N, C-alpha and C positions, 0 to 999 in steps of 0.2 A: 372482499382479496382474503385468501386462507392466510391464517399467519403463518402456518408451518411451512409455506413455499418463500418466507423472507428469510433470508440471510441471518445469522447468528446476532450480526451487529447492527443490522437495521432492525432488526424486534429488540434491541437494546436502545436503539435510537428513539423509538417509538414509547415504549416506558420511560426514558426521559424526556420526551417530549410532554406526556401526561404530567409527570412530577411538577414542570415547567407550568403546566397551566392550572395545577392546584396551586401549586406555591402563589401564583399571582392571582388567584380567586377567579379564574376565568372558566365559563362552566363548559366552553367548546375549546378543542383541540387545535387547532391552526394551522396551516402551512407553515407559519412564521417559527412558530414552537417547535417542530419537527427538525426545518434547516436549521433554527440554531444547537437546537440538540445534537445535529451532524455536525456541527462545526465544535460543540464542546467535547468531543470525543476524545480523549487524549492521545487513543491505538487506532484512531481511524482512519480511513483515507482521504476523507471530505476536505478536509483544508489542505492537503497538499494537491490535490486534485485542481481544486479552484485558485489555488496558487498558480500552481502550471499553467493553467488555462489564461494567467493575466488578472484574475479576479483579487481585490483588495480586500483579504479575509479578515483583516484587524477591525476598518472601519465597518465591512458588512455585518461583524457579530456586533458592535457599537448600536446601527443602526435597527439590526433585529430587536436588540435588548429594548431599545426607545418604541418599535414600532408594536411589542407583548405589554410594553408597562402603557400603552392609549388604547389596549383591548377593554370591551368593557369589564367591569367587577363586578360579580355578585358574593357576597358575605353570607355564609352560613349555612351555606350550600350541601357541608358535609362533604364535600372533598369529591361529590359524584360529577365526573364531566363524562362529554362524550365527542367524537370525532365529528369537526365538523363538515358542512358539505363541500365547502373550498376545499378539505384534506380529502375528502372521500374522492371527488374529483381525480385531485393530482396521483392519489394513489392508483386509482383505473391506469391514468396515462402512464404510472411506470411499472403496471404490470404489461402494458403493452409495449413497450419499448423491451422490457427483457426478453418476451416473446420473440420479436422482432430480431433477436438475437440470436436466437434458439438457446437462451440460459432457463436452465433446468430449476434455479431459485433466482429471486428477486434481489438483487446488492441496491447497496448506499447510491452507488454513482448513477443509475435509473431513474432515481427522485431527481437527481441534479438536472439530468437530461430534459423531464419534465417541468421542470421550474422554467427551466428555459422557455418556453410556452405557456408561461402563467400570465396571466393577466390582472391578476391580484397582487396583493402590496408583497409578498414574498418573492414575487418574479421580479418585479418592479425594482425593491430594492436590488437585486441578483444583479441584475443588467446596469443599475445607476454605477456599481459599484465593479463593471466590468464582463461580467459573466458573459461567454458569446459560445454558441452552440458549436460550432464547427470547432473553435479550441479546446471547447472541452471534450467533443467525441477526439480529438487527437489526442489530448492528455491521457484519458481512458483505453484508446488504443496502444498507448504505449505501456502504461500499467499493466492492462491484460497480457500483454504479449500475443496476442491472436488466442488465447485461451477464453474458452465459456465460463458462466458459474456452474459448476456439475456438484455443487454440495454446501449445506450450510453453512459448515467454517472456511469458506474460499476466502471470504475476506480478510479474515483474522490469520489462516495460513500466509496469506499474502503480505498482512503488512510485517507477519514475526520475523517471517523470510527475508523480509527487506531489511528490519532491523539487525538480524544475524549476519545479514553481509557489511551490513555499515561497522557493526562489532567488531568481525573478521579484518576489517580492513585496518580499523583505527589500531586494533591488537598488532597488527602488522608493521603499523607507522610507527609504532612504541618502540616495539624492538628493534626495528633498524635505527631508529634514535639511537636506543641504548649502545646497541653493538657500536655505534659510529663512533659517539661518545666515548666509549672504552678502548677506541685506538686499534679495533681488531685490524689485523689486515688482509685483503681479500684477494690483491692481485686483480687479475682479468675477470674476478667472478665478481668485482664490487659493481653493483649495479643502483642506481636509486629506485624506492621504492614507486611503484606506479600501479595504476588501474588500467588493466586493459579490458576492454568492451568485445567480447568475444562470444560469438554461435555456436553452440553443442547440439548438434544434430544427436537424437537417439531414437533408432526407429523403433517402432512399439510401443513408446513411452509416451502418455499423453495426460492430462489435468495436470494437477498439482505437484503429484512426483515426479514428471517432466521439466517443470519450472524451477523446481528444489535444485535437480541434477546440474539444471544449466548455471544458475544461479552460484553454486557452491564450486563447480570447476572454475568459472567467472574472478570466484573469491583467490581464489588457487595461484592465480594469474598475479596477483597481489602483492605474494609472497615470498617469490623468487629469490628475492636478496636475503632471506633468513632461514639459514639451514636449519631442516627439520623443521617449519615452522609449518610447512605446505601440507606435511604429512598430519602435523598433528590436529591443522584444519578440517582432513579430509578424516580422519577419524572424530573429532568432535561434530561432523554431518550426520552422522549417525543417532544423534541427539534427535534429528528431525526423521530420522527412518528412511535418511540418505544413503545408497551404499552403492559407490564408485566403483566400477569394473576397470579390469586393467587397461583398457582404452581409455576412459576418463583420467587415469593415474599416469598416461604415458605424458612424455615430453621430451624436448629436444632440448640438450644441452647450448648455448648460446657460444662458449668457448671451443674453438678451436684446439687446441690443447688438453682439453676434458675429454674421456669416453665415455663417461655417464651420462646415461639416456632417459634417467627417470627420474619420477620426481622429487626422489630423494636429495638428489646433486642440487647445489645452492642455486645452479645456474638455470636449471629446467625450467621450461615453460610447457605448460599442456597443450597440445597441439588439435 
């Protein structure tokens, strides 16, 4: 398998797996090393995907740690390690999973699918702690949103966008609580801050850029009770290279007494 066909996140996990093997005086990098490395990535998607699929992630981490402790140790080998045969076979299956989906690059979640069919220790432990292929495929489909992996940075961008949306939601909620505490009178414009799940279609928009516009448009629906905040959210979207056009920014005020029909109205909601 060519390493340049792996996403950056997956490459980092392989490097971390090598470090785990070196640190435990293991001469071979095994599937348990790589699976644990993926679970330990702070900004990776593996833990959340497995959790969505019904896996007991914390218990699996503990079991993998114990499995690595049981591997043969060879002291004084100078830190030289090789990829074991079992891991090579799993990586080949991972490549096959990515090809079946038409991905240009191989993402970490394809390794998780390969683990589902693994008869070795990593596969046994994962299934013992709740891993199920059908549930995992559903979780992957939900995260991808129908998109493939078309760049090495696809995983990182996906997680950054997810964190951005969460941060924007929390900021909107904080602003809302602050405004309520200050006793501001909003009349019929006062509405509880909520997250509205919305699908936004953009003809001609593909890949990460399309997903970013969809997510940012959805985030704008969270901040409809905070005057000016929705516009700030749209402005800040520029940090991701996302430009929302007039159609994206258009909203309809829910107050019959108000003739303002754009996102700057505190009651406006993107349509």
